[in-house]
C-alpha positions as CSV (number, residue, x, y, z in Angstrom):
1,L,0.0,0.0,0.0
2,L,1.5,3.3,-1.1
3,F,-1.3,5.6,-0.2
4,T,-5.0,5.6,0.9
5,T,-7.6,8.0,2.1
6,A,-9.3,5.2,4.1
7,A,-8.7,5.8,7.8
8,D,-9.2,2.1,8.8
9,A,-6.4,1.0,6.4
10,S,-3.8,3.5,7.7
11,F,-1.5,2.5,10.5
12,S,1.4,4.3,12.2
13,S,3.6,3.8,15.3
14,N,2.0,6.9,16.8
15,S,-1.5,5.4,16.8
16,T,-3.2,3.3,19.5
17,R,-3.4,0.4,17.0
18,G,0.4,0.6,16.4
19,D,2.3,0.3,13.2
20,A,1.5,-2.3,10.5
21,K,2.3,-3.4,7.0
22,V,-0.7,-3.6,4.8
23,Q,-0.9,-5.5,1.5
24,N,-3.2,-7.2,-1.0
25,V,-2.7,-10.6,-2.4
26,V,-4.7,-11.0,-5.6
27,D,-5.4,-14.5,-6.9
28,A,-7.1,-13.9,-10.3
29,A,-7.5,-17.6,-11.0
30,K,-9.5,-18.2,-7.8
31,G,-11.2,-14.8,-8.0
32,T,-10.0,-13.7,-4.5
33,I,-8.3,-10.8,-2.9
34,T,-6.8,-11.2,0.5
35,N,-6.1,-8.1,2.5
36,I,-3.2,-8.8,4.9
37,I,-2.3,-6.6,7.9
38,D,0.9,-7.5,9.7
39,F,1.1,-5.7,13.0
40,S,4.6,-4.6,14.1
41,K,6.2,-5.1,17.5
42,S,5.7,-2.2,20.0
43,A,8.6,0.2,20.7
44,D,9.6,-2.0,23.7
45,G,9.9,-5.1,21.4
46,K,6.7,-6.8,22.6
47,E,4.6,-8.8,20.1
48,P,1.1,-7.4,19.7
49,A,-1.8,-9.6,20.9
50,L,-3.1,-9.5,17.2
51,K,-0.1,-10.3,15.1
52,Q,-1.8,-10.6,11.7
53,L,-5.3,-10.1,10.2
54,N,-6.2,-11.6,6.9
55,V,-9.6,-10.7,5.2
56,V,-10.5,-13.0,2.3
57,I,-12.8,-11.4,-0.3
58,K,-14.4,-12.9,-3.4
59,A,-13.9,-10.5,-6.3
60,T,-16.0,-10.6,-9.4
61,A,-15.6,-8.3,-12.5
62,A,-18.9,-6.4,-12.9
63,S,-17.6,-4.3,-15.9
64,K,-14.3,-3.3,-17.5
65,S,-13.4,-1.2,-14.5
66,R,-15.7,-2.3,-11.6
67,V,-14.9,-5.1,-9.3
68,E,-17.7,-6.3,-6.9
69,L,-16.6,-7.7,-3.6
70,Q,-18.1,-10.3,-1.3
71,F,-16.4,-10.7,2.1
72,R,-15.9,-14.4,2.9
73,Y,-14.0,-14.7,6.2
74,A,-11.3,-13.2,8.3
75,K,-8.4,-15.0,9.9
76,A,-6.8,-13.5,13.1
77,V,-3.4,-14.7,14.2
78,L,-3.2,-14.1,17.9
79,T,-0.2,-14.2,20.3
80,K,-2.4,-14.0,23.3
81,F,-5.9,-15.4,24.0
82,F,-8.0,-13.5,26.5
83,F,-4.9,-11.7,27.7
84,L,-3.2,-15.1,28.4
85,P,0.2,-15.6,26.7
86,L,0.6,-18.5,24.3
87,F,4.3,-18.9,25.1
88,G,5.7,-18.2,21.6
89,R,2.9,-20.1,19.8
90,K,0.3,-18.5,17.6
91,L,-3.4,-19.2,17.6
92,N,-5.3,-18.9,14.2
93,L,-8.9,-17.8,14.8
94,F,-11.2,-18.0,11.7
95,I,-14.2,-15.6,11.8
96,P,-16.9,-16.1,9.2
97,V,-18.5,-13.0,7.8
98,P,-22.1,-13.0,9.0
99,G,-23.4,-11.1,6.0
100,P,-25.7,-13.8,4.5
101,F,-27.0,-14.9,7.9
102,I,-27.7,-11.4,9.1
103,T,-29.2,-10.5,5.8
104,R,-31.6,-13.4,6.1
105,I,-32.6,-12.3,9.6
106,I,-33.1,-8.7,8.5
107,V,-35.3,-9.9,5.5
108,F,-37.3,-12.1,7.8
109,F,-38.0,-9.3,10.3
110,S,-38.7,-6.8,7.6
111,R,-41.3,-9.2,6.1
112,L,-42.9,-9.5,9.5
113,V,-43.0,-5.7,9.9
114,K,-44.4,-5.4,6.4
115,F,-47.0,-8.1,7.0
116,F,-48.1,-6.9,10.5
117,G,-47.1,-3.3,10.5
118,K,-47.1,-0.3,8.2
119,K,-47.8,-1.1,4.5
120,D,-45.8,1.8,3.2
121,V,-42.4,0.5,4.5
122,E,-39.6,1.2,2.0
123,K,-37.7,-1.7,0.8
124,K,-34.0,-1.0,1.6
125,I,-31.4,-3.0,-0.3
126,P,-27.9,-2.9,1.2
127,P,-25.3,-1.4,-1.2
128,K,-22.9,-3.8,-2.8
129,A,-19.2,-3.5,-1.9
130,Y,-17.1,-2.7,-4.9
131,F,-14.2,-0.7,-6.2
132,D,-13.6,1.0,-9.6
133,V,-10.1,0.6,-11.1
134,L,-8.8,4.0,-12.2
135,Y,-5.4,2.9,-13.3
136,L,-3.8,-0.6,-13.7
137,D,-0.5,-1.7,-15.1
138,G,2.0,-4.5,-14.3
139,D,3.2,-2.8,-11.1
140,L,0.6,-0.3,-10.0
141,R,-3.1,-0.2,-9.2
142,I,-5.2,2.8,-8.3
143,H,-8.8,2.3,-7.3
144,K,-11.7,4.1,-5.7
145,T,-14.1,2.3,-3.4
146,G,-17.9,2.6,-3.2
147,E,-17.2,4.7,-0.1
148,S,-15.1,7.1,-2.2
149,N,-11.8,6.0,-0.6
150,L,-8.8,6.1,-2.8
151,F,-6.1,3.3,-2.8
152,V,-2.7,3.4,-4.5
153,Q,-1.1,-0.1,-4.4
154,A,2.1,-1.4,-6.0
155,R,3.7,-4.8,-6.4
156,E,6.3,-5.5,-3.7
157,S,8.7,-6.5,-6.5
158,W,8.6,-2.9,-8.0
159,K,12.0,-1.6,-6.7
160,E,11.2,2.1,-7.4
161,A,8.2,2.0,-5.1
162,R,9.8,0.2,-2.1
163,P,10.8,3.4,-0.2
164,Y,7.1,4.5,-0.3
165,F,5.5,1.3,1.1
166,K,3.5,1.9,4.3
């Protein structure tokens, strides 16, 4: 990650979350994007309780420039569990994305409200997650999300960009 306007994707040693390296791994054959956040040790050399967070996303081309996203699951790599140390071991915790389940519950209750309640209830459809590719070449990708956040990302192998990686 070279640059972003998304506050939740920015990390620094001055923040309460601490410093972290953020990257994407794109697997075009599988149609997945994995967002990887590697949290750095604190200034005193201690490992963070959350060492790494991976968010696996299904990516589907909706047009020449738009990629629709469906969050699948997150994997948290922990060095502590409920504040208890794991003595050098790491615990992998898989967290399914509750989207489809929660959506079913919301639809169920909205149908109940519509059936028993007001008849003029608006039908709200949650917006789809997506990003629009603004620029793409062999080393660099610039995209804008549906929330209007801008991301500038480069391949780690691009030597000229290495000094700018966050």
